[in-house]
BAFIMAR-884332 format. One record per residue (C-alpha): residue number from 1; x negated, y negated, z negated. Coordinates in steps of 0.1 Angstrom, whole numbers, plus 5000, padded with zeros to 4 digits. Last residue first. Example, Ala and Ser with C-alpha at 12.3 -4.5 7.8 and 13.67 -1.06 7.14 Angstrom:
<nodes>
k->2	X->4863	Y->5011	Z->4929
k->1	X->4877	Y->5045	Z->4922
</nodes>
This chain:
<nodes>
k->424	X->5245	Y->5104	Z->4867
k->423	X->5261	Y->5126	Z->4887
k->422	X->5245	Y->5150	Z->4915
k->421	X->5268	Y->5177	Z->4928
k->420	X->5244	Y->5173	Z->4966
k->419	X->5215	Y->5175	Z->4945
k->418	X->5220	Y->5205	Z->4926
k->417	X->5232	Y->5226	Z->4959
k->416	X->5202	Y->5218	Z->4975
k->415	X->5184	Y->5232	Z->4945
k->414	X->5173	Y->5265	Z->4962
k->413	X->5161	Y->5243	Z->4997
k->412	X->5178	Y->5257	Z->5024
k->411	X->5191	Y->5231	Z->5045
k->410	X->5165	Y->5204	Z->5038
k->409	X->5192	Y->5177	Z->5050
k->408	X->5174	Y->5152	Z->5074
k->407	X->5168	Y->5179	Z->5096
k->406	X->5132	Y->5179	Z->5109
k->405	X->5112	Y->5159	Z->5131
k->404	X->5133	Y->5131	Z->5140
k->403	X->5119	Y->5116	Z->5106
k->402	X->5086	Y->5117	Z->5115
k->401	X->5093	Y->5097	Z->5147
k->400	X->5109	Y->5072	Z->5122
k->399	X->5075	Y->5067	Z->5100
k->398	X->5051	Y->5067	Z->5131
k->397	X->5073	Y->5041	Z->5152
k->396	X->5079	Y->5025	Z->5116
k->395	X->5040	Y->5023	Z->5109
k->394	X->5028	Y->5007	Z->5141
k->393	X->5058	Y->4980	Z->5140
k->392	X->5046	Y->4975	Z->5107
k->391	X->5010	Y->4969	Z->5113
k->390	X->5015	Y->4948	Z->5143
k->389	X->5039	Y->4925	Z->5122
k->388	X->5014	Y->4922	Z->5098
k->387	X->4988	Y->4915	Z->5124
k->386	X->5002	Y->4888	Z->5134
k->385	X->5014	Y->4873	Z->5103
k->384	X->4980	Y->4871	Z->5090
k->383	X->4963	Y->4860	Z->5123
k->382	X->4992	Y->4833	Z->5128
k->381	X->4983	Y->4817	Z->5095
k->380	X->4990	Y->4824	Z->5058
k->379	X->4960	Y->4809	Z->5042
k->378	X->4924	Y->4815	Z->5034
k->377	X->4893	Y->4793	Z->5040
k->376	X->4889	Y->4783	Z->5004
k->375	X->4875	Y->4815	Z->5000
k->374	X->4880	Y->4840	Z->5026
k->373	X->4865	Y->4874	Z->5014
k->372	X->4870	Y->4870	Z->4976
k->371	X->4898	Y->4848	Z->4974
k->370	X->4916	Y->4869	Z->5004
k->369	X->4915	Y->4907	Z->4985
k->368	X->4936	Y->4911	Z->4956
k->367	X->4959	Y->4883	Z->4964
k->366	X->4965	Y->4895	Z->4995
k->365	X->4975	Y->4931	Z->4982
k->364	X->5000	Y->4915	Z->4960
k->363	X->5015	Y->4893	Z->4989
k->362	X->5019	Y->4930	Z->5003
k->361	X->5035	Y->4938	Z->4970
k->360	X->5062	Y->4908	Z->4976
k->359	X->5068	Y->4918	Z->5009
k->358	X->5078	Y->4952	Z->5002
k->357	X->5091	Y->4941	Z->4966
k->356	X->5117	Y->4919	Z->4983
k->355	X->5128	Y->4940	Z->5012
k->354	X->5134	Y->4967	Z->4979
k->353	X->5152	Y->4941	Z->4960
k->352	X->5177	Y->4928	Z->4986
k->351	X->5182	Y->4961	Z->5001
k->350	X->5194	Y->4976	Z->4968
k->349	X->5220	Y->4946	Z->4959
k->348	X->5234	Y->4953	Z->4993
k->347	X->5236	Y->4990	Z->4984
k->346	X->5250	Y->4987	Z->4957
k->345	X->5246	Y->5015	Z->4926
k->344	X->5213	Y->4999	Z->4912
k->343	X->5236	Y->4966	Z->4908
k->342	X->5265	Y->4989	Z->4888
k->341	X->5242	Y->5001	Z->4859
k->340	X->5228	Y->4964	Z->4850
k->339	X->5193	Y->4951	Z->4852
k->338	X->5189	Y->4954	Z->4889
k->337	X->5190	Y->4915	Z->4899
k->336	X->5171	Y->4905	Z->4869
k->335	X->5140	Y->4929	Z->4867
k->334	X->5139	Y->4928	Z->4907
k->333	X->5136	Y->4894	Z->4909
k->332	X->5117	Y->4886	Z->4879
k->331	X->5087	Y->4911	Z->4884
k->330	X->5077	Y->4917	Z->4922
k->329	X->5092	Y->4884	Z->4937
k->328	X->5082	Y->4861	Z->4905
k->327	X->5052	Y->4877	Z->4894
k->326	X->5036	Y->4877	Z->4929
k->325	X->5053	Y->4837	Z->4933
k->324	X->5029	Y->4827	Z->4905
k->323	X->4997	Y->4838	Z->4920
k->322	X->5008	Y->4829	Z->4956
k->321	X->5015	Y->4794	Z->4944
k->320	X->4980	Y->4791	Z->4931
k->319	X->4960	Y->4810	Z->4960
k->318	X->4948	Y->4778	Z->4978
k->317	X->4941	Y->4756	Z->4946
k->316	X->4910	Y->4741	Z->4965
k->315	X->4890	Y->4775	Z->4961
k->314	X->4896	Y->4778	Z->4923
k->313	X->4928	Y->4771	Z->4904
k->312	X->4945	Y->4805	Z->4900
k->311	X->4931	Y->4830	Z->4920
k->310	X->4894	Y->4819	Z->4915
k->309	X->4900	Y->4815	Z->4880
k->308	X->4915	Y->4846	Z->4880
k->307	X->4883	Y->4866	Z->4893
k->306	X->4861	Y->4845	Z->4873
k->305	X->4875	Y->4853	Z->4840
k->304	X->4855	Y->4888	Z->4835
k->303	X->4820	Y->4875	Z->4846
k->302	X->4825	Y->4843	Z->4825
k->301	X->4838	Y->4863	Z->4792
k->300	X->4875	Y->4848	Z->4777
k->299	X->4881	Y->4879	Z->4760
k->298	X->4919	Y->4866	Z->4754
k->297	X->4923	Y->4857	Z->4794
k->296	X->4906	Y->4889	Z->4803
k->295	X->4928	Y->4909	Z->4779
k->294	X->4958	Y->4890	Z->4788
k->293	X->4952	Y->4895	Z->4824
k->292	X->4950	Y->4930	Z->4829
k->291	X->4973	Y->4940	Z->4805
k->290	X->4999	Y->4915	Z->4822
k->289	X->4993	Y->4932	Z->4854
k->288	X->4994	Y->4969	Z->4840
k->287	X->5028	Y->4955	Z->4823
k->286	X->5042	Y->4943	Z->4854
k->285	X->5033	Y->4969	Z->4877
k->284	X->5050	Y->4994	Z->4848
k->283	X->5082	Y->4965	Z->4850
k->282	X->5086	Y->4969	Z->4886
k->281	X->5080	Y->5006	Z->4879
k->280	X->5115	Y->5008	Z->4860
k->279	X->5135	Y->4988	Z->4886
k->278	X->5124	Y->5006	Z->4916
k->277	X->5127	Y->5041	Z->4897
k->276	X->5163	Y->5033	Z->4883
k->275	X->5170	Y->5020	Z->4918
k->274	X->5166	Y->5052	Z->4929
k->273	X->5182	Y->5073	Z->4902
k->272	X->5214	Y->5047	Z->4912
k->271	X->5209	Y->5055	Z->4946
k->270	X->5213	Y->5090	Z->4944
k->269	X->5244	Y->5086	Z->4921
k->268	X->5259	Y->5062	Z->4948
k->267	X->5262	Y->5091	Z->4971
k->266	X->5240	Y->5111	Z->4993
k->265	X->5259	Y->5133	Z->5011
k->264	X->5266	Y->5116	Z->5047
k->263	X->5229	Y->5109	Z->5048
k->262	X->5236	Y->5094	Z->5082
k->261	X->5262	Y->5073	Z->5096
k->260	X->5239	Y->5041	Z->5105
k->259	X->5249	Y->5026	Z->5067
k->258	X->5233	Y->5056	Z->5052
k->257	X->5203	Y->5056	Z->5071
k->256	X->5196	Y->5021	Z->5062
k->255	X->5201	Y->5024	Z->5023
k->254	X->5180	Y->5055	Z->5024
k->253	X->5149	Y->5039	Z->5047
k->252	X->5155	Y->5009	Z->5018
k->251	X->5150	Y->5035	Z->4993
k->250	X->5121	Y->5054	Z->5006
k->249	X->5106	Y->5016	Z->5015
k->248	X->5110	Y->5007	Z->4974
k->247	X->5098	Y->5036	Z->4958
k->246	X->5064	Y->5037	Z->4984
k->245	X->5060	Y->4995	Z->4975
k->244	X->5064	Y->5007	Z->4937
k->243	X->5041	Y->5034	Z->4941
k->242	X->5015	Y->5014	Z->4961
k->241	X->5014	Y->4983	Z->4936
k->240	X->5013	Y->5010	Z->4903
k->239	X->4983	Y->5028	Z->4919
k->238	X->4967	Y->4996	Z->4924
k->237	X->4970	Y->4985	Z->4890
k->236	X->4963	Y->5016	Z->4874
k->235	X->4928	Y->5018	Z->4894
k->234	X->4923	Y->4984	Z->4880
k->233	X->4930	Y->4990	Z->4845
k->232	X->4891	Y->4991	Z->4834
k->231	X->4885	Y->4960	Z->4851
k->230	X->4851	Y->4949	Z->4872
k->229	X->4836	Y->4918	Z->4889
k->228	X->4802	Y->4915	Z->4901
k->227	X->4813	Y->4935	Z->4937
k->226	X->4844	Y->4915	Z->4943
k->225	X->4849	Y->4933	Z->4975
k->224	X->4843	Y->4967	Z->4956
k->223	X->4879	Y->4962	Z->4935
k->222	X->4898	Y->4967	Z->4969
k->221	X->4890	Y->4995	Z->4993
k->220	X->4862	Y->5016	Z->4967
k->219	X->4877	Y->5010	Z->4936
k->218	X->4914	Y->5012	Z->4948
k->217	X->4900	Y->5045	Z->4966
k->216	X->4883	Y->5059	Z->4933
k->215	X->4917	Y->5055	Z->4917
k->214	X->4938	Y->5072	Z->4945
k->213	X->4909	Y->5099	Z->4948
k->212	X->4908	Y->5114	Z->4914
k->211	X->4946	Y->5112	Z->4904
k->210	X->4955	Y->5123	Z->4940
k->209	X->4935	Y->5153	Z->4936
k->208	X->4950	Y->5163	Z->4905
k->207	X->4984	Y->5158	Z->4916
k->206	X->4976	Y->5177	Z->4948
k->205	X->4968	Y->5210	Z->4929
k->204	X->5001	Y->5207	Z->4910
k->203	X->5021	Y->5198	Z->4944
k->202	X->5004	Y->5231	Z->4966
k->201	X->5013	Y->5256	Z->4934
k->200	X->5050	Y->5241	Z->4934
k->199	X->5049	Y->5242	Z->4972
k->198	X->5040	Y->5278	Z->4969
k->197	X->5071	Y->5286	Z->4948
k->196	X->5097	Y->5265	Z->4972
k->195	X->5085	Y->5284	Z->5001
k->194	X->5090	Y->5318	Z->4987
k->193	X->5123	Y->5307	Z->4973
k->192	X->5143	Y->5318	Z->5006
k->191	X->5152	Y->5305	Z->5036
k->190	X->5135	Y->5310	Z->5069
k->189	X->5138	Y->5281	Z->5091
k->188	X->5148	Y->5254	Z->5067
k->187	X->5120	Y->5267	Z->5043
k->186	X->5096	Y->5267	Z->5073
k->185	X->5104	Y->5229	Z->5075
k->184	X->5093	Y->5221	Z->5040
k->183	X->5062	Y->5247	Z->5040
k->182	X->5049	Y->5230	Z->5068
k->181	X->5055	Y->5196	Z->5048
k->180	X->5036	Y->5205	Z->5020
k->179	X->5007	Y->5220	Z->5040
k->178	X->5005	Y->5191	Z->5061
k->177	X->5005	Y->5164	Z->5036
k->176	X->4977	Y->5186	Z->5014
k->175	X->4956	Y->5188	Z->5046
k->174	X->4964	Y->5147	Z->5052
k->173	X->4955	Y->5134	Z->5017
k->172	X->4927	Y->5159	Z->5013
k->171	X->4910	Y->5147	Z->5050
k->170	X->4918	Y->5111	Z->5041
k->169	X->4901	Y->5109	Z->5005
k->168	X->4870	Y->5127	Z->5019
k->167	X->4867	Y->5104	Z->5052
k->166	X->4866	Y->5074	Z->5024
k->165	X->4843	Y->5091	Z->5003
k->164	X->4815	Y->5102	Z->5031
k->163	X->4818	Y->5065	Z->5040
k->162	X->4812	Y->5053	Z->5008
k->161	X->4782	Y->5080	Z->4999
k->160	X->4767	Y->5067	Z->5034
k->159	X->4770	Y->5029	Z->5034
k->158	X->4760	Y->5026	Z->5000
k->157	X->4777	Y->5016	Z->4964
k->156	X->4774	Y->5043	Z->4941
k->155	X->4738	Y->5048	Z->4939
k->154	X->4736	Y->5008	Z->4947
k->153	X->4757	Y->4997	Z->4916
k->152	X->4722	Y->4984	Z->4898
k->151	X->4711	Y->4966	Z->4931
k->150	X->4746	Y->4947	Z->4927
k->149	X->4737	Y->4936	Z->4895
k->148	X->4701	Y->4928	Z->4904
k->147	X->4709	Y->4908	Z->4933
k->146	X->4683	Y->4894	Z->4958
k->145	X->4692	Y->4864	Z->4978
k->144	X->4659	Y->4844	Z->4972
k->143	X->4644	Y->4878	Z->4989
k->142	X->4611	Y->4895	Z->4976
k->141	X->4632	Y->4920	Z->4956
k->140	X->4657	Y->4930	Z->4986
k->139	X->4687	Y->4950	Z->4975
k->138	X->4706	Y->4915	Z->4980
k->137	X->4692	Y->4914	Z->5016
k->136	X->4707	Y->4946	Z->5030
k->135	X->4741	Y->4933	Z->5031
k->134	X->4769	Y->4958	Z->5024
k->133	X->4775	Y->4943	Z->4987
k->132	X->4794	Y->4916	Z->5000
k->131	X->4821	Y->4938	Z->5014
k->130	X->4847	Y->4924	Z->5042
k->129	X->4827	Y->4909	Z->5068
k->128	X->4798	Y->4930	Z->5063
k->127	X->4823	Y->4960	Z->5068
k->126	X->4838	Y->4950	Z->5104
k->125	X->4825	Y->4975	Z->5128
k->124	X->4821	Y->5005	Z->5108
k->123	X->4846	Y->4994	Z->5080
k->122	X->4873	Y->4985	Z->5107
k->121	X->4867	Y->5017	Z->5126
k->120	X->4871	Y->5039	Z->5096
k->119	X->4897	Y->5021	Z->5081
k->118	X->4921	Y->5023	Z->5116
k->117	X->4913	Y->5062	Z->5118
k->116	X->4925	Y->5069	Z->5086
k->115	X->4954	Y->5047	Z->5084
k->114	X->4965	Y->5064	Z->5120
k->113	X->4960	Y->5097	Z->5101
k->112	X->4979	Y->5087	Z->5071
k->111	X->5008	Y->5072	Z->5090
k->110	X->5031	Y->5106	Z->5090
k->109	X->5028	Y->5101	Z->5052
k->108	X->5062	Y->5083	Z->5055
k->107	X->5081	Y->5110	Z->5070
k->106	X->5076	Y->5133	Z->5037
k->105	X->5087	Y->5102	Z->5018
k->104	X->5120	Y->5102	Z->5038
k->103	X->5126	Y->5141	Z->5040
k->102	X->5131	Y->5145	Z->5002
k->101	X->5165	Y->5123	Z->5004
k->100	X->5188	Y->5153	Z->4998
k->99	X->5165	Y->5171	Z->4974
k->98	X->5160	Y->5141	Z->4948
k->97	X->5183	Y->5155	Z->4927
k->96	X->5170	Y->5188	Z->4921
k->95	X->5137	Y->5181	Z->4902
k->94	X->5118	Y->5208	Z->4891
k->93	X->5091	Y->5184	Z->4878
k->92	X->5061	Y->5197	Z->4897
k->91	X->5084	Y->5199	Z->4929
k->90	X->5094	Y->5164	Z->4923
k->89	X->5059	Y->5150	Z->4915
k->88	X->5047	Y->5166	Z->4945
k->87	X->5073	Y->5147	Z->4970
k->86	X->5062	Y->5115	Z->4953
k->85	X->5028	Y->5121	Z->4955
k->84	X->5030	Y->5131	Z->4997
k->83	X->5053	Y->5097	Z->5000
k->82	X->5028	Y->5077	Z->4983
k->81	X->4998	Y->5082	Z->5003
k->80	X->5021	Y->5066	Z->5032
k->79	X->5032	Y->5037	Z->5011
k->78	X->4991	Y->5036	Z->5001
k->77	X->4980	Y->5040	Z->5038
k->76	X->5007	Y->5005	Z->5047
k->75	X->4989	Y->4984	Z->5020
k->74	X->4948	Y->4998	Z->5026
k->73	X->4958	Y->4993	Z->5067
k->72	X->4971	Y->4956	Z->5061
k->71	X->4944	Y->4944	Z->5041
k->70	X->4916	Y->4959	Z->5063
k->69	X->4932	Y->4946	Z->5094
k->68	X->4933	Y->4911	Z->5079
k->67	X->4899	Y->4913	Z->5064
k->66	X->4887	Y->4921	Z->5101
k->65	X->4906	Y->4895	Z->5117
k->64	X->4894	Y->4865	Z->5094
k->63	X->4860	Y->4880	Z->5100
k->62	X->4864	Y->4878	Z->5136
k->61	X->4880	Y->4840	Z->5135
k->60	X->4851	Y->4829	Z->5115
k->59	X->4846	Y->4820	Z->5082
k->58	X->4809	Y->4805	Z->5079
k->57	X->4792	Y->4817	Z->5052
k->56	X->4787	Y->4798	Z->5020
k->55	X->4816	Y->4812	Z->5005
k->54	X->4801	Y->4846	Z->5000
k->53	X->4773	Y->4835	Z->4982
k->52	X->4794	Y->4811	Z->4963
k->51	X->4814	Y->4838	Z->4953
k->50	X->4788	Y->4863	Z->4940
k->49	X->4776	Y->4834	Z->4916
k->48	X->4800	Y->4807	Z->4913
k->47	X->4825	Y->4786	Z->4937
k->46	X->4839	Y->4755	Z->4941
k->45	X->4840	Y->4738	Z->4975
k->44	X->4846	Y->4767	Z->5000
k->43	X->4834	Y->4766	Z->5034
k->42	X->4851	Y->4764	Z->5064
k->41	X->4852	Y->4769	Z->5099
k->40	X->4883	Y->4770	Z->5116
k->39	X->4911	Y->4748	Z->5109
k->38	X->4913	Y->4741	Z->5146
k->37	X->4880	Y->4748	Z->5159
k->36	X->4888	Y->4763	Z->5191
k->35	X->4876	Y->4798	Z->5179
k->34	X->4903	Y->4794	Z->5150
k->33	X->4932	Y->4783	Z->5173
k->32	X->4919	Y->4814	Z->5201
k->31	X->4922	Y->4837	Z->5176
k->30	X->4954	Y->4825	Z->5158
k->29	X->4969	Y->4823	Z->5195
k->28	X->4958	Y->4857	Z->5203
k->27	X->4973	Y->4873	Z->5167
k->26	X->5006	Y->4854	Z->5174
k->25	X->5004	Y->4869	Z->5208
k->24	X->4998	Y->4908	Z->5193
k->23	X->5022	Y->4903	Z->5167
k->22	X->5050	Y->4892	Z->5192
k->21	X->5042	Y->4924	Z->5209
k->20	X->5042	Y->4949	Z->5181
k->19	X->5078	Y->4937	Z->5172
k->18	X->5087	Y->4941	Z->5207
k->17	X->5073	Y->4978	Z->5202
k->16	X->5094	Y->4982	Z->5171
k->15	X->5125	Y->4964	Z->5187
k->14	X->5120	Y->4989	Z->5218
k->13	X->5125	Y->5020	Z->5197
k->12	X->5154	Y->5006	Z->5183
k->11	X->5172	Y->5000	Z->5219
k->10	X->5157	Y->5033	Z->5231
k->9	X->5179	Y->5050	Z->5198
k->8	X->5163	Y->5072	Z->5174
k->7	X->5182	Y->5101	Z->5166
k->6	X->5182	Y->5116	Z->5134
k->5	X->5192	Y->5152	Z->5129
k->4	X->5217	Y->5166	Z->5101
k->3	X->5219	Y->5202	Z->5092
k->2	X->5248	Y->5217	Z->5082
k->1	X->5251	Y->5231	Z->5047
</nodes>
């Protein structure tokens, strides 16, 4: 098999830089607008318990910026991590169908070092703005704001232990990604089955590490924003959102590359399998969403239901439309569009659904983070759009650079022939 090399034109790269430039301009406009007091300092009217404590802190432009940086970085880091997870699952399952597209999820993971650096900086400089539990007065018995519930979580939720965990997650993920990627490229260069068998062992170990670190990172980076609230399904929920976003990113890239004359051996059967993944895991995400919601609604315990009350009607109803939009774009739309076999094999249908899912799951993370941090001051403004564009531009530059570093066809993979003749 001949190798296929991706060449990113200067025009395409310029588009990515233009995206970042527009994002920066929107960010600056949004920050000036907030600093000047146009929709600036706002307090939530209806809030209870911890939410009230957060709400009574004025929302400044810096707080809004830090929360948006955190939101986007968690979202894109998740997609990058799913790149390694996808590859590991394929190796452990001895899968042959995915060989022709494996270089795409591999390239997604090139964002991980950037994600780690941004996460660290945002936590160090903006941790107080994002996480209520980082305030020292909560642990002081003599302070009127003392919180016994948060103090009870102090052994786990404390600055240094949190920081150590964050660094450990990224170190482990980057080490495993580099390990698998190096084996993949060496296989291209030297052939044989040695690297393939080695990759299976590395992948099996990574999946154990991933199971632990993805759950802990979901609790650390998202769940701990609502410090009082807890859900036994939350790690699954964040994983489902990351996983379906990663699948959508992979599928969309396959389609775009194919439309630009690359991945010539990828056919409708490969698209069909990717479509089934996207379709199936959109339903899985909904199943986890419904299970979490239904159990909390049915039990109707105040400390549990506050999470959904804030998102459904609280904070002046600011998030109600996103709550329902979330279900429509992430479940109803993919479910109805990809229901038939033909739809999963058509590039235009898959393209529509994958773009919708990537936007929809950004909103999913938005809904997980904004009500507890921004309260009634939340919204989709220049700062939100600007930050999202900057992160998207940086992610695309990193991702496409990763794609150019190796042949799009893993020429010496032992299952390449099987992938070329894949039929479903």
